Each structure stands twice: as C-alpha cells, then as structure tokens.
C-alpha positions as CSV (number, residue, x, y, z in Angstrom):
1,M,5.7,3.5,-24.0
2,E,3.9,0.4,-25.3
3,N,6.7,-2.1,-24.6
4,A,7.9,-0.6,-21.4
5,P,8.2,-3.2,-18.6
6,F,5.9,-3.1,-15.5
7,I,7.8,-4.4,-12.5
8,V,6.2,-5.1,-9.1
9,F,8.4,-5.5,-6.1
10,T,6.8,-7.7,-3.4
11,G,7.4,-10.6,-1.1
12,G,9.1,-10.3,2.3
13,E,9.7,-6.6,2.6
14,P,10.9,-5.3,-0.8
15,A,11.8,-1.9,0.7
16,L,14.8,-3.6,2.2
17,Q,16.3,-4.1,-1.3
18,L,14.8,-1.4,-3.5
19,D,17.0,1.6,-3.7
20,S,17.5,4.8,-5.8
21,E,20.2,3.2,-7.9
22,L,18.0,0.3,-9.0
23,I,15.1,2.6,-9.7
24,F,17.4,4.9,-11.8
25,E,18.6,1.9,-13.9
26,L,15.0,0.7,-14.4
27,K,13.9,4.1,-15.5
28,K,16.5,4.0,-18.2
29,V,14.4,1.4,-20.0
30,N,11.2,3.3,-19.1
31,A,10.0,0.8,-16.6
32,E,6.9,1.4,-14.5
33,I,7.7,0.5,-10.9
34,A,5.3,-0.7,-8.3
35,I,5.8,-2.0,-4.7
36,E,3.7,-3.7,-2.1
37,T,5.2,-2.8,1.2
38,N,4.2,-3.1,4.9
39,G,4.8,0.6,5.3
40,T,7.5,0.4,7.9
41,L,10.4,1.7,5.8
42,E,10.9,5.0,3.9
43,L,10.8,4.4,0.1
44,P,13.1,5.9,-2.5
45,L,11.7,8.4,-5.0
46,G,10.6,7.2,-8.4
47,I,8.1,4.5,-7.5
48,D,5.1,4.8,-9.7
49,W,2.6,2.8,-7.7
50,I,2.8,2.3,-3.9
51,C,0.5,-0.3,-2.3
52,M,0.7,-0.6,1.5
53,S,-0.4,-3.7,3.3
54,P,0.2,-2.7,6.9
55,K,0.5,-5.0,9.9
56,A,-0.9,-4.4,13.3
57,N,1.5,-3.3,16.1
58,T,4.1,-1.8,13.7
59,N,5.5,1.7,13.2
60,I,4.0,2.8,9.9
61,V,6.0,5.5,8.2
62,I,4.4,5.5,4.7
63,T,1.2,7.6,4.8
64,S,0.4,8.1,1.1
65,G,0.3,6.0,-2.0
66,E,-2.1,4.6,-4.6
67,E,-3.5,1.6,-2.7
68,I,-3.9,0.3,0.8
69,K,-4.9,-3.2,1.7
70,L,-6.5,-4.1,5.0
71,S,-7.8,-7.3,6.4
72,S,-9.0,-8.6,9.7
73,H,-5.6,-9.5,11.1
74,R,-4.3,-6.0,10.1
75,Q,-6.7,-3.8,12.0
76,V,-4.7,-0.6,11.8
77,L,-7.3,1.6,10.3
78,T,-8.4,4.3,12.7
79,R,-10.3,7.6,12.3
80,K,-6.9,9.4,12.9
81,N,-5.3,7.4,10.1
82,L,-8.1,8.2,7.8
83,R,-7.5,11.9,8.4
84,T,-3.7,11.7,7.9
85,W,-3.2,8.9,5.3
86,N,-3.6,9.7,1.6
87,F,-4.3,6.7,-0.6
88,L,-6.5,6.6,-3.7
89,I,-7.9,3.1,-3.3
90,A,-8.6,1.1,-0.2
91,I,-9.2,-2.7,-0.3
92,F,-10.8,-4.3,2.7
93,S,-11.0,-8.1,2.8
94,R,-11.8,-11.0,5.1
95,W,-14.5,-10.8,7.7
96,M,-14.3,-7.2,9.0
97,D,-16.1,-4.0,8.9
98,P,-13.2,-1.7,8.1
99,F,-14.5,1.3,10.0
100,N,-15.8,-0.4,13.1
101,N,-13.5,-3.4,13.3
102,K,-16.6,-5.7,13.7
103,I,-16.7,-9.2,12.3
104,L,-19.0,-9.6,9.4
105,R,-21.1,-12.8,8.9
106,K,-20.1,-13.3,5.3
107,R,-16.7,-13.2,3.8
108,S,-16.4,-10.1,1.6
109,I,-14.0,-8.1,-0.4
110,I,-14.8,-4.4,-0.5
111,V,-13.0,-2.1,-2.9
112,K,-13.7,1.5,-2.1
113,I,-12.4,4.7,-3.7
114,I,-11.5,6.9,-0.8
115,Q,-10.1,10.4,-0.3
116,C,-8.0,10.3,2.8
117,G,-6.2,13.3,4.3
118,N,-6.7,16.9,3.4
C-alpha cells in the first residue's frame, strides 16, 4: 500500500514495550513494522523487519531476522553462531575483522549478504 506507514521501534530495548496488541492495531492501518533489538527478549509475531544489534556477554534468544549489526565492542560472532543464526544481511563496523576478531588498521563499514544457518 503506497501510503502505509513504516514504523521502526528502537532505542533502549523496544522489545520491552512492543506487544501483540500494538502490532495488531498497527496492522489495521497496514503499517510495516521494524525493530532494532539487542536480541535478548522473544519478539511477538507480525514484525516485518528484525534487526539485531547484540551485545557481548548477554543471553541472545533471537537467532533469525533480516539484519544483524556487529561492531568491535559487540564481538559475539562465532563460527557456531554463523551455523545457527539466520539473517539476510550482516553489517560489520568499526575496527574489526568480523570473522577473526582482529583489529583492522583502517575504520571500515562492511555490508555483506550472508546465508547463515541451514
């Protein structure tokens, strides 16, 4: 729908407030719903775009979505995670090699289309 609202929930941890009732009401006006979450809380059904920006040393419960953002202070990407997580796009930023956790000499932003999981 051309005039349908696109709503992004972010800031703090939006999964604390976003619930099925709110999603239901937004879907009545054909809203497209996105969230940027740290991945530590289960999400209600009906979210159209899930972006996870995980923090180190947390219990991650979200393992799939459309986008994952990782940076040097969020070094949570492991070979095991690559086998079990399922995200369409991975964005790596800051001064890190995302697969070896090594510091890079130049600041970089790497956007990579990946196929995680099975």
